[in-house]
C-alpha positions in Angstrom: 137.7 100.1 113.1 139.8 101.4 116.1 139.1 104.7 118.0 141.1 107.3 116.7 141.9 109.8 119.7 142.3 113.8 119.9 143.5 115.9 122.5 141.9 119.0 123.1 143.4 121.8 125.2 140.6 124.8 126.3 144.0 127.3 126.7 145.1 126.4 122.7 142.0 126.9 120.9 143.9 128.5 118.3 145.9 125.1 117.5 144.0 123.2 115.0 143.3 119.5 115.6 143.1 117.0 112.3 140.9 114.0 111.9 141.5 111.6 109.4 139.6 108.6 108.4 138.4 106.7 105.2 135.0 107.6 103.5 132.1 105.3 104.4 133.5 103.7 107.2 132.5 104.0 110.6 135.3 105.1 112.9 135.0 106.3 116.3 136.5 109.3 117.7 137.3 109.5 121.5 137.9 113.7 121.7 139.8 113.7 125.9 139.4 117.9 126.7 142.0 119.9 129.2 141.9 123.5 130.8 145.6 124.6 130.7 146.9 120.5 130.9 144.2 119.9 133.5 141.4 117.6 132.9 138.1 119.1 132.4 135.2 117.1 134.1 132.2 116.5 132.4 128.9 116.7 134.2 125.4 115.4 133.0 124.2 118.6 131.7 127.1 118.7 129.2 126.5 117.4 125.5 128.9 117.8 122.5 128.5 117.8 119.0 131.4 116.9 116.2 130.2 119.4 112.6 132.1 119.4 109.2 131.3 121.6 106.4 131.0 121.2 102.9 129.3 123.9 101.1 128.1 127.7 102.6 124.7 127.0 102.2 122.4 125.8 105.2 122.1 122.6 104.9 125.9 122.0 103.6 127.2 120.7 106.8 126.7 117.4 109.1 126.7 117.0 112.7 127.4 114.0 114.6 126.2 114.1 118.1 128.7 112.7 121.0 128.7 110.6 124.0 129.4 112.5 127.3 129.9 110.4 130.3 129.0 112.1 133.8 132.7 112.8 135.9 134.9 111.9 132.6 137.0 113.9 130.5 136.3 112.3 127.0 133.5 112.5 124.3 133.2 109.6 121.8 131.9 110.1 118.7 130.5 107.1 116.6 130.3 107.8 113.0 128.1 105.7 110.3 129.1 105.7 106.9 126.6 108.0 105.7 127.9 110.5 108.4 131.3 110.4 106.5 130.0 108.9 102.8 132.1 111.5 100.5 135.8 111.6 100.5 137.5 115.4 100.4 139.1 117.7 103.2 136.2 119.9 105.2 136.5 122.5 107.6 135.5 120.7 110.8 134.6 121.7 114.7 133.4 120.4 118.2 131.4 122.4 120.3 130.4 121.7 124.3 127.2 122.6 125.4 126.5 123.5 128.9 122.5 123.0 130.4 121.9 126.4 128.6 122.7 125.1 125.1 125.4 127.5 124.9 128.8 126.7 123.1 131.7 126.5 126.5 134.1 125.1 123.8 135.2 125.2 120.8 137.7 123.9 118.5 138.4 124.0 114.4 140.2 121.5 112.9 139.9 119.4 109.6 138.4 116.7 108.7 140.1 115.0 105.7 138.2 111.5 104.5 140.4 109.4 102.0 139.0 107.3 99.1 137.8 103.9 100.2 138.6 101.1 97.6 135.6 99.0 98.8 132.8 101.5 97.4 
């Protein structure tokens, strides 16, 4: 499946993102991160996660760990079929962490998983 792309600017946190895919598929997502239009440069100490929620209980969310390359301004997320198995609309967010595991960037949006005719 082709890689989908998001562009997130830390100065536009209130602008939600939209990521659409097919339930039970294995998409890739590349998120380019900017600060006021300038590319962010990640260090070896940054980490990231893509999360989405389907319920209010403690176990009602999924977390996909991102691959952050030192010196780059993007994060790659590789989803497995079990990560996004059920169709629906979900609140989603992307967190970028520093060396102390503190959130330094957070962007919220929506994940839409369409029905998969193959399953």
